[in-house]
N, C-alpha and C positions, 0 to 999 in steps of 0.2 A: 909485367905489364899487362894492364886491363884497355878494356873498350877499343875502337874501331882506330885503327891508324890506315894512313893514304901515303902512297909512294908515286911520284910523278913518275912514267913513263915516256921519253919520248920518244915517239914512231911516226914516221913521214917524213915529210918537210917540216912541219909546225903544228901537230898535233900531240896530244898528251892523252895518253892511255892513264888510268889511275889504278894501283894494284892495292886492293884492301887486305888488311889481316886483324882478324879478332882475336886482341892480346889472351883472353879467356880460355878458348877454344881452339883456337889454330888457323879457324875457319879462313879461307881467303878468296876473294873475290877479284875478277878483272872488268872495267868499267870502259865500254868501247874499243874494243880491240880490233886495230886495222892495220895491223903487221905482224906477223905470226914471229919471227926471229927476234926480235928484242924484248917480246914478253913472254916468249919460252925461257930466255933467258933470265929474266925477273924472277919468273915462277919459280923455276930451277933455281938461282942464288937464295932464296925464299924457303925452299924445302922441296919443292916440286909439287906441291899441292893447290891445286886448282878446284874448288866446289861450284864458284857459281860466275857467270856471266852477266854483268848488268847492261843494259842499253837503253841511251837517252833517246836516240830517232836513228831511222832509216837511212841515212847520205852513208855513201861509201867508206869515205873517210873515217869514221865512225862502228864500220861492222864488217868490213873487207877479209880478216883473218879470223870470223868467228867458229866458220865451220873447222877449219883445220885444228884449232883449239881446241874445239869440242870433242876433236875425235882424238886428239891426245889425251886429253885429261879425263875426260866423261863430264865436265862441269856441265849443269842447268842452267840453259838461257833465259833470261828473266826481261820483258822489254812490254809495250803498251797496247795493252787489246787491240785499241782506237790501230794503231801500223802494223799489226800481226800482220797481213795480208802482201805487205811490202819488207819485212824484216827476215834472219833467218827463221827457222821453224823455232819456234817459242815454247819451252817446259812449261813456263808459268805466264800469265799473260795478266798483267795489272793496270789499276784505275786510280786516279786521283784517291788519296786519302787510303790508300792499300797499305799495310805491313808486311814489310817481307823479313823474315826471319833471315839473319845472316851471324849463326852462331850465338854468341850471346848477346850481340847487339840485335839490333831493329833497324830498316831505313824504311821511313815514310815516303811513301808516291808522292809527288807533288805534280800536277799538269799545268807544264810550262810553254804553252802554245806562242808562237809566233815567229822564231825562226823557221820552223816547219809546226803544221797543225797539229801533230802528234806528239810534239815533243816530250819529255817528263824529265823531271828532275829528282835525286833521290836526295834525302837527309836524314843523315845518322846521327841523332844525340848522342850515344854512347861515343863521344869520341870528337863532337861537334864537326862533323863533315857535312859539305855539299856539295855534291856531284850532280854539275848544272850545264857541262858541256859545254853547248853553243850558243845558249840565253843569255846568262852572262858572263861576261870576261872581265877582267882588272882591267877599269878605267875605262869599259866600252860594255857595249852590248852585241846579240847575233843581227845579222840580217835578215832581212822579210823574204820569205821564199814563198814559194805555192802560194797557198790562198790567205796565209797568216796576214794579220795586220796588227798596225802598229798600236790600236788599240788594245790587239791580243796580249803584243809584247809588253806593252807599258804595265798592264794589269798583270802578267806572270813577275814583271819585277818587283811591281809593289808587293806580292805575294813575298818573295823571296826578302825583299828589305824587312819583313817583318820577323826573320828567325835572330836569333843570338847575335849580337855585335860580336864577339868571339868565335861564330861559325867560321870555319876556315874556306874558302870560295876555291874548290876543285873545278878549276872551268877544262876547255878543250883546247885550247890553243894555245900559243905563244904570241899572243897580238899586242902584249902590252906598251910596247914599245911606239908601233904607232898609233895606238890609241891613245897613248900619254900626249905625243905631239898633235891631234886634234886635240884632246880635252884642254889643253893649256889654251886654245884659241876659245873657247866657248867660256872658258873660266881663269883670266889672266891675271885675277887678283887670288886666287885661291891659294895660299901660302903653302896648304899641305899638300896640294895636287904637285905643286910647282918642286916642294922638297921630293915629292914622290919621282914624278919625272927624270928628276937628275937621278935618283937612286937607280932607276930602272935604266938608265944609260950607263951608270956605272956597272950595274950586273950583266949585259948584255956583253959590254966590249969583254966582261971576261969567263964569256961564255956562259952565266949561269942562269938557272928560271930566275922568271918574275912570280911564279905561282907556287904553292897555292898565296892568297892574301887575308886578312880577315875583313867578315864583312863591315864591321864597324868601319875600318880604314876607306874601303869603298862608298862607303855613306858620306864619308867628308869628302872624298877625292875624285868619284865619280859621276860626270855632272848627266850620264842616264838615268842614276839613280835619286838626280838631287831635282829633275825638275818636276812641276808639282800637277801634269796634267797631260793627258794624252796628245792635245793638239801642238802643244809643246815639242814632247816628247818627240813625234812625228818629221816636225819640223827638224827637230836635230837629228834625227836619224837619216834624214835626204840628205842634210850637210855633211855627214859622215861619208854618206854612199860616192860622194863626188871630193872627197877632200885627197888632196895628193900632199 
């Protein structure tokens, strides 16, 4: 096995941490660890090695278990320089376009503000993985918090949309079912979206995850990636905020 693989680890009520493993070297990392027990169980099942902890943003449901996992494994903690003051202590601070070596694989840091002002994502070409946390969800996108603007989030999504269509979107939450219900109100004639919404209902009824998805599918089915300008995006985000 070569390249980087990603395993979704369900944590908290609807979060995912992602366990990354480089097939060439065995290098292992976890993205956004917020609950110690299930993550350490997954690390143990994968061989007990954890080399790095990658952080996308400072919200507690993405960082709460960093310190006990660091203490148990000795993993180095990597996160955004811009958010270093509100993240756990960073061993490596990164900015947009930085490269982070993960065994034989390399993660490119992409600045993706909007959900938070300092949010970053990681793209690993050797495996086709996008770790985008709360910027891009399957059939949705993150809420605007802090001073993040719709224009910032729209720009962040446009940047992610330029990645190869076969890229696997590894997001931070299991929100696809509620996202789908909103999405079909925005694009009721989108046959691909309706088929995906039906599939999501079947998966959730069976207790199965709906992620990762391919970026190409999101470009066909996710209204937030299909809107053409920031003003329309902002209006759609406001509609989603009040959708029930």
